[in-house]
C-alpha positions as CSV (number, residue, x, y, z in Angstrom):
1,X,55.7,147.6,56.8
2,X,53.0,150.2,56.4
3,X,53.6,151.3,59.9
4,X,57.3,151.8,59.2
5,X,56.7,153.6,56.1
6,X,54.3,155.9,57.9
7,X,56.7,156.5,60.8
8,X,59.6,157.3,58.3
9,X,57.2,159.7,56.5
10,X,56.3,161.5,59.6
11,X,59.9,161.7,60.8
12,X,61.0,163.1,57.5
13,X,58.4,165.7,57.5
14,X,59.1,166.6,61.0
15,X,62.9,167.0,60.4
16,X,62.2,169.0,57.1
17,X,60.0,171.4,59.2
18,X,62.8,172.0,61.7
19,X,65.3,172.5,59.0
20,X,63.0,175.0,57.3
21,X,62.3,176.8,60.5
22,X,66.0,177.2,61.1
23,X,66.4,178.7,57.7
24,X,63.8,181.5,58.4
25,X,65.3,184.6,59.8
26,X,63.5,186.6,62.4
27,X,62.3,190.0,61.3
28,X,64.7,191.9,63.5
29,X,68.2,190.7,64.3
30,X,70.8,192.2,66.6
31,X,74.4,190.9,66.7
32,X,77.6,191.8,68.5
33,X,81.3,191.3,67.5
34,X,84.6,191.5,69.0
35,X,88.2,191.0,67.6
36,X,91.9,191.4,68.2
37,X,94.2,192.1,65.3
38,X,97.9,192.0,64.9
39,X,97.7,195.4,62.9
40,X,94.6,197.4,62.1
41,X,94.7,198.0,58.4
42,X,92.2,200.2,56.7
43,X,92.4,200.6,52.9
44,X,95.8,199.1,53.2
45,X,97.2,201.8,55.6
46,X,98.0,200.8,59.3
47,X,95.7,202.8,61.7
48,X,97.5,201.3,64.7
49,X,101.3,202.1,63.8
50,X,101.9,198.4,62.8
51,X,100.9,197.3,66.2
52,X,97.9,195.2,67.6
53,X,94.3,196.8,68.0
54,X,91.2,195.8,69.9
55,X,88.0,196.2,68.1
56,X,84.2,195.6,68.7
57,X,80.7,196.6,67.4
58,X,77.0,195.8,67.2
59,X,74.6,195.6,64.3
60,X,70.9,195.6,63.8
61,X,69.1,194.3,60.7
62,X,65.5,194.3,59.5
63,X,65.3,191.4,57.4
64,X,62.0,192.0,55.5
65,X,63.2,195.4,54.3
66,X,66.9,195.0,54.3
67,X,67.5,198.1,56.3
68,X,70.4,198.0,58.7
69,X,72.4,200.2,61.1
70,X,75.5,199.7,63.3
71,X,78.4,200.9,65.3
72,X,82.0,199.7,65.5
73,X,85.0,200.9,67.4
74,X,88.7,200.3,67.3
75,X,91.9,201.4,69.1
76,X,94.1,203.5,66.8
77,X,97.3,205.4,67.1
78,X,97.5,207.7,63.9
79,X,95.5,210.6,65.3
80,X,97.8,211.0,68.3
81,X,100.9,210.4,66.0
82,X,99.8,213.5,63.9
83,X,101.1,216.8,65.2
84,X,98.2,218.5,67.0
85,X,96.3,215.3,67.3
86,X,94.7,213.9,70.2
87,X,92.7,210.4,70.7
88,X,93.2,206.8,70.4
89,X,89.7,205.5,69.3
90,X,87.9,205.3,66.0
91,X,84.0,205.2,66.3
92,X,82.2,204.3,63.1
93,X,78.4,204.8,62.7
94,X,76.6,203.5,59.6
95,X,73.3,202.6,58.2
96,X,71.9,201.5,54.8
97,X,69.9,199.0,52.9
98,X,70.9,195.8,51.1
99,X,69.0,193.3,49.2
100,X,68.9,191.3,45.9
101,X,68.1,192.9,42.4
102,X,67.7,189.6,40.7
103,X,68.8,186.1,41.7
104,X,72.6,186.2,42.6
105,X,72.8,189.9,42.1
106,X,73.0,191.9,45.3
107,X,73.1,195.6,46.2
108,X,74.1,197.5,49.3
109,X,73.8,201.4,49.7
110,X,74.5,203.5,52.8
111,X,76.2,206.1,54.8
112,X,79.1,205.8,57.1
113,X,80.7,208.3,59.5
114,X,84.1,207.9,61.0
115,X,84.3,209.7,64.4
116,X,87.6,210.6,66.2
117,X,86.2,212.3,69.4
118,X,88.2,215.5,70.4
119,X,90.8,214.7,67.5
120,X,92.0,218.3,67.5
121,X,93.0,218.3,63.8
122,X,92.3,221.1,61.4
123,X,90.6,220.1,59.1
124,X,88.9,217.6,61.4
125,X,89.8,213.9,61.0
126,X,86.0,213.1,61.2
127,X,84.8,211.9,57.8
128,X,81.4,210.9,56.3
129,X,81.1,208.9,53.1
130,X,78.1,207.5,51.2
131,X,78.7,204.1,49.4
132,X,77.1,201.8,47.0
133,X,78.0,198.2,46.1
134,X,76.9,195.6,43.6
135,X,77.8,192.0,44.0
136,X,77.4,188.9,41.8
137,X,77.8,185.6,43.9
138,X,81.1,186.0,45.7
139,X,82.3,188.9,43.6
140,X,81.7,192.5,44.4
141,X,82.5,196.1,43.5
142,X,82.0,199.0,45.8
143,X,82.5,202.7,45.6
144,X,82.7,205.1,48.6
145,X,82.4,208.9,48.1
146,X,83.4,211.5,50.7
147,X,80.9,214.1,51.7
148,X,83.4,215.9,53.9
149,X,87.2,216.4,54.0
150,X,88.8,212.9,54.0
151,X,90.5,212.0,57.2
152,X,92.0,215.4,57.9
153,X,93.3,216.3,54.3
154,X,92.6,219.8,53.6
155,X,90.1,220.5,50.6
156,X,89.7,216.8,50.0
157,X,85.8,216.6,49.9
158,X,84.6,214.5,47.0
159,X,87.4,212.0,47.4
160,X,86.6,208.4,46.3
161,X,87.6,204.9,47.1
162,X,87.0,201.9,44.6
163,X,87.1,198.5,46.2
164,X,86.9,195.3,44.1
165,X,87.0,191.8,45.7
166,X,85.8,188.3,46.2
167,X,85.3,185.9,48.9
168,X,85.2,182.4,47.8
169,X,83.9,179.6,50.2
170,X,85.9,176.4,50.0
171,X,85.8,173.1,52.0
172,X,86.0,172.7,55.8
173,X,84.9,176.4,56.8
174,X,87.7,178.1,54.8
175,X,86.9,181.3,52.7
176,X,89.5,182.8,50.2
177,X,89.5,186.7,50.5
178,X,90.7,188.8,47.5
179,X,90.7,192.5,47.3
180,X,92.0,195.4,45.3
181,X,91.3,199.0,45.9
182,X,92.3,202.5,44.8
183,X,92.0,205.7,47.1
184,X,91.8,209.1,45.4
185,X,92.5,212.0,47.6
186,X,91.2,215.2,46.0
187,X,93.6,218.1,45.9
188,X,96.3,215.8,47.4
189,X,97.4,213.5,44.6
190,X,100.5,212.4,46.3
191,X,98.4,210.6,48.8
192,X,96.4,208.6,46.4
193,X,97.4,205.1,46.1
194,X,96.4,201.5,45.4
195,X,96.0,198.7,48.0
196,X,95.6,194.9,47.8
197,X,94.9,191.9,50.0
198,X,95.1,188.1,49.6
199,X,93.9,186.2,52.7
200,X,91.9,183.3,54.1
201,X,89.4,183.1,56.8
202,X,88.6,180.0,58.8
203,X,85.4,179.5,60.8
204,X,86.2,177.4,63.9
205,X,82.7,177.5,65.2
206,X,83.3,179.3,68.5
207,X,85.9,181.8,66.9
208,X,86.8,182.9,63.4
209,X,90.4,183.3,62.5
210,X,91.8,185.3,59.4
211,X,95.3,185.6,57.9
212,X,96.0,188.1,55.1
213,X,99.0,189.5,53.2
214,X,98.2,193.2,52.9
215,X,100.1,195.9,50.9
216,X,100.1,199.2,49.0
217,X,102.1,201.1,46.4
218,X,102.7,204.1,48.6
219,X,105.3,205.1,51.0
220,X,103.8,208.5,51.8
221,X,101.9,207.4,54.8
222,X,104.4,207.2,57.7
223,X,104.5,206.9,61.4
224,X,106.1,209.4,63.9
225,X,109.8,210.2,64.0
226,X,112.3,209.0,64.7
227,X,111.2,205.7,63.2
228,X,109.0,207.2,60.4
229,X,107.8,203.7,59.6
230,X,106.0,203.0,56.2
231,X,102.5,202.4,57.4
232,X,101.4,200.9,53.9
233,X,104.3,198.4,53.7
234,X,103.5,194.9,52.7
235,X,102.7,192.8,55.9
236,X,101.1,189.7,57.1
237,X,98.1,190.4,59.4
238,X,96.3,188.0,61.7
239,X,92.9,188.5,63.4
240,X,90.7,186.5,65.8
241,X,87.0,187.5,66.1
242,X,83.7,186.3,67.4
243,X,80.2,187.2,66.6
244,X,77.4,186.7,69.1
Protein backbone atom coordinates (compact mmCIF):
# COMPACT_ATOMS: atom_id res chain seq x y z
CA UNK A 1 0.00 0.00 0.00
CA UNK A 2 2.83 2.41 0.87
CA UNK A 3 4.45 1.71 -2.50
CA UNK A 4 1.14 2.40 -4.26
CA UNK A 5 0.69 5.68 -2.39
CA UNK A 6 4.27 6.72 -3.19
CA UNK A 7 3.87 5.83 -6.88
CA UNK A 8 0.60 7.77 -7.06
CA UNK A 9 2.21 10.80 -5.41
CA UNK A 10 5.14 10.73 -7.83
CA UNK A 11 2.84 10.38 -10.83
CA UNK A 12 0.64 13.25 -9.63
CA UNK A 13 3.65 15.51 -9.09
CA UNK A 14 5.05 14.60 -12.51
CA UNK A 15 1.75 15.30 -14.30
CA UNK A 16 1.31 18.59 -12.45
CA UNK A 17 4.81 19.58 -13.52
CA UNK A 18 3.98 18.84 -17.16
CA UNK A 19 0.73 20.84 -16.94
CA UNK A 20 2.57 23.77 -15.35
CA UNK A 21 5.26 23.65 -18.03
CA UNK A 22 2.58 23.77 -20.73
CA UNK A 23 1.01 26.83 -19.10
CA UNK A 24 4.29 28.79 -19.14
CA UNK A 25 4.68 30.80 -22.34
CA UNK A 26 8.09 31.37 -23.93
CA UNK A 27 9.58 34.85 -23.72
CA UNK A 28 9.22 35.36 -27.46
CA UNK A 29 6.40 33.99 -29.60
CA UNK A 30 5.85 34.15 -33.35
CA UNK A 31 2.61 32.99 -34.95
CA UNK A 32 1.12 33.03 -38.43
CA UNK A 33 -2.49 33.13 -39.60
CA UNK A 34 -4.39 32.57 -42.82
CA UNK A 35 -8.08 32.85 -43.63
CA UNK A 36 -10.71 33.06 -46.30
CA UNK A 37 -13.86 35.16 -45.80
CA UNK A 38 -17.08 35.35 -47.77
CA UNK A 39 -16.94 39.17 -47.52
CA UNK A 40 -14.19 41.29 -45.96
CA UNK A 41 -16.05 43.66 -43.65
CA UNK A 42 -14.13 46.35 -41.77
CA UNK A 43 -16.06 48.51 -39.35
CA UNK A 44 -19.17 47.14 -41.01
CA UNK A 45 -18.27 48.27 -44.55
CA UNK A 46 -17.35 45.74 -47.24
CA UNK A 47 -13.78 46.20 -48.47
CA UNK A 48 -14.17 43.49 -51.12
CA UNK A 49 -17.36 44.62 -52.89
CA UNK A 50 -19.46 42.00 -51.03
CA UNK A 51 -17.23 39.26 -52.46
CA UNK A 52 -14.76 36.75 -50.87
CA UNK A 53 -11.27 37.74 -49.80
CA UNK A 54 -8.01 35.98 -48.93
CA UNK A 55 -6.15 37.11 -45.81
CA UNK A 56 -3.02 36.29 -43.82
CA UNK A 57 -0.52 37.69 -41.38
CA UNK A 58 2.22 37.21 -38.81
CA UNK A 59 2.57 38.30 -35.17
CA UNK A 60 5.44 38.62 -32.70
CA UNK A 61 4.92 38.94 -28.94
CA UNK A 62 7.42 39.46 -26.13
CA UNK A 63 5.50 37.92 -23.24
CA UNK A 64 7.51 39.33 -20.29
CA UNK A 65 6.92 42.93 -21.41
CA UNK A 66 3.68 42.63 -23.38
CA UNK A 67 5.16 44.38 -26.40
CA UNK A 68 3.99 43.08 -29.77
CA UNK A 69 4.27 43.78 -33.49
CA UNK A 70 2.69 42.30 -36.55
CA UNK A 71 1.61 42.54 -40.14
CA UNK A 72 -1.54 41.47 -41.97
CA UNK A 73 -2.73 41.53 -45.58
CA UNK A 74 -6.05 41.12 -47.37
CA UNK A 75 -7.30 41.25 -50.91
CA UNK A 76 -9.68 44.20 -51.47
CA UNK A 77 -11.65 45.89 -54.26
CA UNK A 78 -12.64 49.33 -52.95
CA UNK A 79 -9.42 51.09 -54.01
CA UNK A 80 -9.69 50.04 -57.67
CA UNK A 81 -13.44 50.71 -57.54
CA UNK A 82 -12.75 54.36 -56.60
CA UNK A 83 -12.19 56.69 -59.59
CA UNK A 84 -8.44 57.26 -59.98
CA UNK A 85 -7.62 54.42 -57.60
CA UNK A 86 -5.36 51.45 -58.24
CA UNK A 87 -4.47 48.36 -56.21
CA UNK A 88 -6.16 45.32 -54.76
CA UNK A 89 -4.25 44.67 -51.50
CA UNK A 90 -4.48 46.14 -48.02
CA UNK A 91 -1.30 45.82 -45.95
CA UNK A 92 -1.49 46.54 -42.23
CA UNK A 93 1.51 47.19 -39.97
CA UNK A 94 1.05 47.51 -36.22
CA UNK A 95 2.76 47.43 -32.86
CA UNK A 96 1.91 48.12 -29.25
CA UNK A 97 1.83 46.92 -25.70
CA UNK A 98 -0.78 44.92 -23.82
CA UNK A 99 -1.06 43.70 -20.27
CA UNK A 100 -3.12 43.66 -17.10
CA UNK A 101 -3.68 46.68 -14.84
CA UNK A 102 -5.21 44.63 -12.02
CA UNK A 103 -6.76 41.16 -12.04
CA UNK A 104 -9.26 40.79 -14.92
CA UNK A 105 -8.68 44.40 -16.10
CA UNK A 106 -6.57 44.50 -19.29
CA UNK A 107 -5.19 47.23 -21.52
CA UNK A 108 -3.87 47.43 -25.07
CA UNK A 109 -2.31 50.53 -26.67
CA UNK A 110 -0.63 50.81 -30.03
CA UNK A 111 -0.17 52.23 -33.52
CA UNK A 112 -1.66 50.83 -36.74
CA UNK A 113 -0.93 51.83 -40.33
CA UNK A 114 -3.09 50.75 -43.27
CA UNK A 115 -1.01 50.76 -46.47
CA UNK A 116 -2.51 50.65 -49.98
CA UNK A 117 0.58 50.58 -52.16
CA UNK A 118 0.30 52.81 -55.25
CA UNK A 119 -3.34 53.60 -54.50
CA UNK A 120 -3.18 56.79 -56.59
CA UNK A 121 -5.91 58.56 -54.60
CA UNK A 122 -5.67 62.20 -53.53
CA UNK A 123 -5.70 62.41 -50.56
CA UNK A 124 -3.95 59.06 -50.24
CA UNK A 125 -5.93 56.14 -48.85
CA UNK A 126 -2.98 55.28 -46.57
CA UNK A 127 -4.05 55.81 -42.97
CA UNK A 128 -2.34 55.72 -39.57
CA UNK A 129 -4.21 55.46 -36.27
CA UNK A 130 -3.31 55.20 -32.61
CA UNK A 131 -5.58 53.14 -30.38
CA UNK A 132 -6.27 52.34 -26.76
CA UNK A 133 -8.37 49.56 -25.30
CA UNK A 134 -9.58 48.60 -21.83
CA UNK A 135 -11.07 45.22 -21.07
CA UNK A 136 -12.81 43.59 -18.15
CA UNK A 137 -13.04 39.85 -18.57
CA UNK A 138 -14.72 39.22 -21.94
CA UNK A 139 -15.93 42.84 -22.34
CA UNK A 140 -13.87 45.62 -23.94
CA UNK A 141 -13.99 49.22 -25.13
CA UNK A 142 -11.55 50.54 -27.72
CA UNK A 143 -11.00 53.93 -29.34
CA UNK A 144 -8.98 54.55 -32.52
CA UNK A 145 -7.82 58.05 -33.51
CA UNK A 146 -6.50 58.92 -36.97
CA UNK A 147 -3.19 60.78 -37.21
CA UNK A 148 -3.66 61.22 -40.97
CA UNK A 149 -6.56 61.67 -43.36
CA UNK A 150 -8.89 58.69 -42.97
CA UNK A 151 -8.98 56.26 -45.91
CA UNK A 152 -8.86 59.00 -48.57
CA UNK A 153 -11.40 61.43 -47.08
CA UNK A 154 -10.14 65.00 -47.50
CA UNK A 155 -9.36 66.97 -44.31
CA UNK A 156 -10.38 64.00 -42.15
CA UNK A 157 -7.37 63.87 -39.84
CA UNK A 158 -8.43 63.41 -36.17
CA UNK A 159 -11.38 61.18 -37.06
CA UNK A 160 -12.27 58.54 -34.48
CA UNK A 161 -13.80 55.10 -34.12
CA UNK A 162 -15.39 53.79 -30.92
CA UNK A 163 -15.60 49.99 -30.62
CA UNK A 164 -17.48 48.28 -27.78
CA UNK A 165 -17.85 44.53 -27.64
CA UNK A 166 -17.65 41.22 -25.84
CA UNK A 167 -16.50 37.67 -26.60
CA UNK A 168 -18.13 35.10 -24.34
CA UNK A 169 -16.69 31.58 -24.21
CA UNK A 170 -19.38 28.92 -24.01
CA UNK A 171 -19.26 25.12 -24.11
CA UNK A 172 -17.64 22.88 -26.74
CA UNK A 173 -15.25 25.49 -28.14
CA UNK A 174 -17.92 28.04 -29.08
CA UNK A 175 -17.47 31.79 -28.53
CA UNK A 176 -20.28 34.35 -28.84
CA UNK A 177 -19.08 37.58 -30.48
CA UNK A 178 -20.92 40.89 -29.92
CA UNK A 179 -19.86 44.29 -31.23
CA UNK A 180 -21.16 47.83 -31.74
CA UNK A 181 -19.11 50.66 -33.20
CA UNK A 182 -19.36 54.25 -34.38
CA UNK A 183 -17.13 55.82 -37.02
CA UNK A 184 -16.83 59.60 -37.04
CA UNK A 185 -15.36 61.09 -40.23
CA UNK A 186 -14.19 64.62 -39.52
CA UNK A 187 -15.48 67.23 -41.99
CA UNK A 188 -17.51 64.56 -43.81
CA UNK A 189 -20.40 63.94 -41.43
CA UNK A 190 -22.50 62.25 -44.15
CA UNK A 191 -20.02 59.37 -44.02
CA UNK A 192 -20.14 58.96 -40.24
CA UNK A 193 -22.14 55.89 -39.23
CA UNK A 194 -22.79 53.12 -36.70
CA UNK A 195 -22.09 49.44 -37.26
CA UNK A 196 -22.80 46.21 -35.36
CA UNK A 197 -22.10 42.48 -35.34
CA UNK A 198 -23.62 39.38 -33.73
CA UNK A 199 -21.68 36.21 -34.36
CA UNK A 200 -20.33 32.90 -33.17
CA UNK A 201 -16.85 31.38 -33.46
CA UNK A 202 -16.10 27.66 -33.24
CA UNK A 203 -12.65 26.19 -32.61
CA UNK A 204 -12.42 22.89 -34.49
CA UNK A 205 -8.81 22.31 -33.45
CA UNK A 206 -7.27 22.30 -36.91
CA UNK A 207 -9.36 25.20 -38.17
CA UNK A 208 -11.53 27.94 -36.69
CA UNK A 209 -14.87 28.85 -38.23
CA UNK A 210 -16.88 32.02 -37.66
CA UNK A 211 -20.36 33.09 -38.73
CA UNK A 212 -21.72 36.58 -38.10
CA UNK A 213 -24.52 38.93 -39.03
CA UNK A 214 -22.96 42.33 -39.75
CA UNK A 215 -24.70 45.59 -40.58
CA UNK A 216 -24.61 49.39 -40.49
CA UNK A 217 -27.05 52.28 -40.49
CA UNK A 218 -25.59 53.88 -43.61
CA UNK A 219 -26.18 53.54 -47.34
CA UNK A 220 -23.60 56.16 -48.32
CA UNK A 221 -20.84 53.65 -49.03
CA UNK A 222 -21.57 52.11 -52.44
CA UNK A 223 -19.80 50.00 -55.01
CA UNK A 224 -19.12 51.03 -58.61
CA UNK A 225 -21.83 51.70 -61.19
CA UNK A 226 -23.98 50.37 -62.67
CA UNK A 227 -24.82 48.17 -59.67
CA UNK A 228 -23.87 50.76 -56.99
CA UNK A 229 -24.38 48.13 -54.28
CA UNK A 230 -24.74 49.23 -50.67
CA UNK A 231 -21.45 48.11 -49.08
CA UNK A 232 -22.83 48.56 -45.58
CA UNK A 233 -25.97 46.48 -45.95
CA UNK A 234 -26.77 43.79 -43.38
CA UNK A 235 -25.31 40.44 -44.41
CA UNK A 236 -24.26 37.03 -43.15
CA UNK A 237 -20.48 36.62 -43.27
CA UNK A 238 -18.59 33.32 -43.02
CA UNK A 239 -14.88 32.90 -42.37
CA UNK A 240 -12.50 29.96 -42.00
CA UNK A 241 -9.07 30.55 -40.47
CA UNK A 242 -5.99 28.80 -39.14
CA UNK A 243 -3.27 29.97 -36.76
CA UNK A 244 0.07 28.17 -36.76
